[in-house]
C-alpha positions in Angstrom: -52.6 71.8 89.8 -50.5 75.3 88.1 -53.1 76.2 85.2 -56.6 77.0 85.8 -58.9 74.4 84.4 -61.1 75.3 80.9 -64.7 75.2 82.1 -66.8 72.8 79.6 -70.7 73.3 79.5 -72.8 70.7 78.5 -76.1 71.4 77.1 -79.0 69.5 75.6 -81.4 71.7 73.4 -84.7 71.0 71.7 -86.7 74.0 71.0 -86.0 76.2 74.3 -85.7 79.8 72.5 -87.7 80.8 75.4 -84.7 80.8 77.9 -81.8 80.1 76.0 -80.5 83.6 75.0 -80.3 84.2 78.8 -78.5 80.8 79.0 -75.9 81.7 76.5 -75.6 85.2 78.1 -75.1 83.7 81.5 -72.7 81.0 80.9 -70.9 82.4 78.3 -69.1 84.7 81.5 -67.9 81.7 83.3 -67.3 79.2 80.6 -64.2 78.8 78.1 -66.9 76.3 75.9 -70.4 75.3 75.4 -71.4 72.5 74.1 -74.9 72.0 73.1 -76.6 68.8 71.3 -79.4 69.7 69.6 -82.4 67.6 68.7 -84.3 69.1 65.7 -85.0 72.5 67.1 -87.3 74.6 65.1 -87.6 77.6 67.2 -85.0 79.9 66.2 -82.5 78.2 69.1 -79.9 77.2 66.5 -79.8 80.9 64.8 -79.4 82.2 68.6 -76.5 79.4 69.2 -74.4 81.2 66.3 -74.5 84.7 67.6 -72.1 83.4 70.7 -68.7 82.7 69.7 -68.2 79.7 72.5 -71.1 78.2 71.2 -70.3 74.5 69.4 -73.5 73.1 68.4 -73.3 68.8 67.2 -76.5 67.3 65.8 -78.1 64.7 68.2 -79.8 63.2 65.3 -81.6 60.3 67.3 -85.5 60.4 66.8 -86.0 59.0 70.3 -85.8 60.4 73.8 -82.3 58.7 75.2 -80.4 61.0 78.3 -77.4 58.1 78.0 -76.4 58.3 74.3 -76.7 62.2 74.3 -74.8 62.9 77.4 -72.2 60.2 76.2 -71.9 62.4 73.4 -71.6 65.8 75.0 -68.6 64.0 77.3 -67.0 62.3 74.4 -66.8 65.7 72.5 -65.6 67.9 75.5 -63.0 65.3 75.8 -61.8 65.6 72.4 -61.9 69.6 72.1 -60.6 70.6 75.2 -57.2 69.5 76.8 -56.9 68.3 80.5 -57.2 70.2 82.7 -61.1 70.4 82.5 -64.3 71.0 84.2 -67.3 69.5 82.7 -71.0 71.1 84.3 -73.8 69.7 82.7 -76.6 72.1 82.5 -79.7 72.2 80.8 -81.1 75.5 79.1 -83.3 77.1 82.0 -80.4 76.4 84.7 -78.6 80.0 84.7 -75.7 80.1 87.6 -76.4 82.8 90.1 -74.6 86.1 89.5 -72.9 86.2 93.2 -71.4 82.4 92.2 -68.3 83.7 90.8 -67.3 85.9 93.5 -67.8 83.0 96.3 -64.9 81.3 98.2 -66.6 77.9 97.0 -65.9 79.4 93.0 -62.4 79.2 93.9 -62.7 75.7 95.9 -63.9 74.4 92.4 -61.3 75.7 90.5 -58.3 73.8 92.5 -60.2 70.7 93.4 -58.4 67.6 92.2 -59.5 65.6 89.0 -62.1 63.1 89.9 -64.0 65.0 92.3 -67.6 65.5 92.1 -69.2 68.9 92.8 -72.7 69.1 94.5 -74.1 72.6 94.6 -78.4 74.1 95.6 -80.5 74.2 92.2 -83.3 76.2 93.6 -86.4 76.8 91.9 -88.1 79.7 90.7 -91.3 79.9 91.7 -94.2 80.7 89.6 -92.0 83.7 89.2 -88.6 84.9 89.4 -89.4 86.9 92.3 -89.9 83.5 94.4 -87.7 81.0 94.8 -88.1 77.4 96.5 -85.2 76.6 98.5 -83.2 73.2 97.7 -81.0 70.7 99.4 -77.4 70.8 98.4 -77.7 68.0 95.8 -77.3 68.8 92.3 -74.6 67.3 90.6 -73.3 70.6 89.0 -69.5 69.8 87.8 -66.9 66.9 87.5 -63.6 67.5 88.0 -62.7 65.6 84.9 -59.7 63.0 85.2 -60.5 62.1 81.4 -60.7 58.5 82.0 -64.1 57.9 84.5 -66.3 56.6 82.5 -70.3 57.9 82.9 -73.0 55.5 84.2 -75.9 56.5 82.4 -79.8 55.8 82.3 -82.0 56.7 79.2 -84.4 58.5 81.5 -83.4 60.7 84.7 -79.8 60.3 84.4 -77.4 61.5 86.4 -75.6 64.1 83.6 -72.3 63.5 84.8 -69.6 60.8 85.9 -69.6 60.5 89.9 -67.0 57.9 91.1 -67.8 56.1 93.6 -65.7 56.3 96.4 -64.0 59.3 95.0 -63.3 62.9 96.4 -66.8 65.4 96.8 -67.2 68.9 97.2 -70.3 70.5 98.4 -70.7 74.3 97.7 -72.9 76.4 99.4 -71.9 79.5 97.6 -72.5 78.2 94.2 -76.2 78.0 92.9 -77.8 77.1 89.7 -81.7 79.0 89.4 -84.0 76.7 88.0 -86.3 78.4 85.9 -89.1 75.3 84.9 -91.3 76.5 87.5 -91.9 79.9 86.2 -93.7 78.0 83.4 -96.0 75.8 85.2 -98.5 74.7 82.3 -95.2 73.8 80.3 -93.8 71.8 83.6 -97.0 69.8 83.2 -96.8 68.9 79.5 -92.8 68.0 80.4 -94.3 65.6 83.5 -96.9 63.9 81.0 -94.3 63.5 78.3 -92.2 61.7 81.1 -95.1 59.5 81.9 -95.4 58.0 78.9 -92.1 57.7 77.7 -91.4 55.5 81.3 -94.5 53.5 80.1 -92.8 52.9 77.2 -89.3 51.8 77.9 -91.0 49.9 80.9 -88.8 51.8 83.4 -91.3 52.0 85.9 -94.3 50.4 86.8 -97.8 51.8 86.6 -98.1 51.9 90.6 -95.0 53.9 90.5 -95.4 55.7 87.3 -99.2 57.3 88.8 -97.3 58.4 92.1 -93.9 59.7 90.7 -95.9 61.9 87.8 -99.0 63.0 89.9 -100.2 66.1 88.9 -101.5 66.8 91.7 -97.6 67.2 92.7 -96.0 68.9 90.1 -96.2 72.4 91.2 -96.2 71.4 95.3 -93.1 72.6 96.8 -90.7 70.3 98.2 -88.7 73.3 100.3 -89.3 76.5 101.8 -91.0 79.3 99.2 -88.9 82.7 99.7 -88.3 85.7 97.9 -85.3 85.4 95.4 -82.8 87.0 96.5 -82.0 90.4 94.8 -77.6 89.2 94.8 -78.6 86.4 92.8 -79.7 88.6 89.6 -77.7 92.1 90.1 -74.4 91.1 89.1 -75.9 89.8 85.5 -78.6 92.7 84.9 -75.6 95.1 85.4 -74.2 93.5 82.1 -77.3 94.3 80.2 -78.8 90.7 81.1 -82.3 90.6 81.5 -83.4 87.9 84.3 -86.9 88.2 84.8 -89.2 88.4 81.4 -90.6 84.7 80.6 -91.6 84.1 77.4 -94.4 81.4 77.4 -95.3 80.3 74.0 -97.1 77.4 73.3 -98.1 74.6 72.2 -95.3 73.0 74.1 -93.0 70.5 71.9 -93.5 67.9 74.7 -97.2 67.8 74.5 -97.1 67.2 70.4 -94.3 64.8 71.6 -96.8 63.1 73.8 -99.3 63.4 71.4 -97.5 61.5 68.7 -96.8 58.5 71.0 -100.4 58.2 72.0 -101.4 58.0 68.2 -98.7 55.3 67.7 -98.7 53.1 70.3 -102.7 53.3 70.9 -103.6 55.7 73.7 -105.2 52.8 75.8 -101.6 51.8 76.4 -101.5 54.8 78.9 -104.7 54.9 80.3 -103.5 54.1 83.7 -101.2 57.2 83.6 -102.0 60.4 84.7 -102.1 62.3 81.5 -105.5 62.5 81.3 -106.5 66.2 82.9 -105.3 67.4 79.2 -107.9 67.3 76.3 -106.2 65.3 73.8 -108.7 65.1 71.5 -109.2 68.9 71.5 -105.5 69.1 71.2 -105.4 67.1 68.2 -107.8 68.6 66.4 -105.6 72.0 67.2 -102.5 70.2 65.8 -103.9 67.6 63.1 -102.3 64.1 63.0 -103.3 60.7 60.9 -104.6 58.8 63.8 -107.5 59.0 66.7 -107.1 59.4 70.5 -109.2 57.7 72.9 -109.5 58.9 76.2 -110.5 56.5 79.5 -114.6 56.7 80.0 -115.1 59.4 82.7 -115.8 56.8 85.4 -112.6 54.8 85.1 -111.0 58.1 85.3 -112.9 58.6 88.3 -112.6 55.8 90.4 -108.5 55.8 89.3 -108.7 59.2 90.3 -110.2 58.3 94.4 -108.0 55.1 94.2 -105.0 57.5 93.9 -105.7 59.8 96.4 -106.6 57.3 98.7 -103.2 55.5 98.2 -101.2 59.2 98.7 -102.9 59.7 101.7 -102.4 56.0 103.2 -98.5 56.7 101.9 -98.6 60.1 104.0 -99.7 58.3 107.3 -97.3 55.9 106.9 -94.3 58.6 106.9 -95.8 60.3 109.5 -95.7 57.1 111.6 -91.9 56.4 110.7 -91.0 60.0 111.5 -90.1 60.5 115.1 -91.8 63.0 116.9 -89.4 65.9 118.1 
C-alpha cells in the first residue's frame, strides 16, 4: 500500500456531552474524519461537535434502539465520503485512545495492514476513577482495514461494530489501547444495564433466565480482570496538549433511566417483573420526572424470593465452573 490510509472514526451519540469534548479532542489528533450519528441529543453535544472541523454529524432519526441500522448508516457514510485506502474505527464517545498508542510499532503495523484485516486491541476499563484500571484481554474489535465490499453482519443489540470477515486476516495489537470511561460513573453504568435488560425483554433476544444472569445488578461493578494503577503514559501525551483526561462530570438523570421509564409505562411494568431492574425506585423516579402513566413494581415478597433464587443459581453456576476448571 503506497498511500497512508485515511482513518475514519464512527461514533454513535445520544446525550454524551459529559465525555464528548475529551473524545473529540483526542480523536481529532489521529483521525482524518469523525462521523457522528446523533440520535436526539439534548445536552449540548451537537453544538460541541460543530467546534471540531473533522466532525461530520449525520442524523439517526430512529426512535428505536437498533445498533444494526445505526452501524450500517455509519459504515455507508464513511464509504461514501472517504475513498480507499481507509481504516474504519468504531468507537463510543467514552472510548479514548491512550496517548502512547500512536508511538507504538503496532500503530504502524495497523497502518500498513492489508485490506480486509480486522484489528483487535485491549480496551481497559478505568475503574471507579481514572487512577485505576481493570485490564482486559486483547479482544476489542478496534478497527477494520476496509476493502470496500465486506458486508457488516450486525445485530440490533450487542452487535459487532465493524465487518469481521470469517477466515480473513487479523492483527492483535498489544501496543494500541482504548480507555473505556464507563465505570468511572458507576450509577450511569447501572442505568445502562437496566435499559439493556428491558430492551432485550422487548426484542425477545434473551430469555428471562439469561437476562437475569447477564444483567445481574450485583455483577455490574465486579472486575473481570486485575485492577491496577493506571499507567501515566496513557494520559501524559494528551495532557501535554492541554486535554483534561481526569475530570468526570456526572449529571443525573441519565438518559438511559428516562428511556427505561418510558418503556415501563408504554409496555406495562408487570412485563418486566423478572428483570433485575427493581433496585431502583421507579415510582419515586416517575414522581421526579412526570409522565402520563404508572409504574407497578413487584411485591417485595416476590422480589425477595426472586433474589434468593438468583443467588442460589449463581452459587451453583460458580460451583460448576470450579469443577470444570482443572487444578494447577
